[in-house]
C-alpha positions, 0 to 999 in steps of 0.5 A: 120056687114052687110050681102049682100043678093038678094031679088027675084022679078017679074023682077029680084032681088033687092040687099039688106044689112041686119044688124042683131041686137043682141037680136033684138026686132024689124025689120026696112026696110029702103028705100033710096031716089032718088040719093043715094043707100043703101050703102050711108054713111047716110044709113049705119051710120043710120043702124049701129046706129039703130042696137045698139038699138036692131033693125035689119035693112034691106036696099035695092036698088030700081030697077033703082038704081041697073040698074045704074040710078040715078033717077027713070023713070018718070011715 
C-alpha cells in the first residue's frame, strides 16, 4: 500500500509515494521518465514487485510533472 507524501524543496514541494516493505533491507528511489509520472502503471507495478523482495520504494514526480506539463522545460 502506498503512502502519499510531500517532499519539501527550494521552489515548493514534490509529490511522492512511499511503498514500505516488511523487514526491508534496502531502499530504492525510483524516478520516472519524461511523459509518465510516478503513478504510471509501470511505476506502480514495478514498485509493488520490488516491495515483495523486501525493498522499500520511494517514487516521486519531477516539478514539471506536478505543474501539469508532459515534458521538462528546455535547458
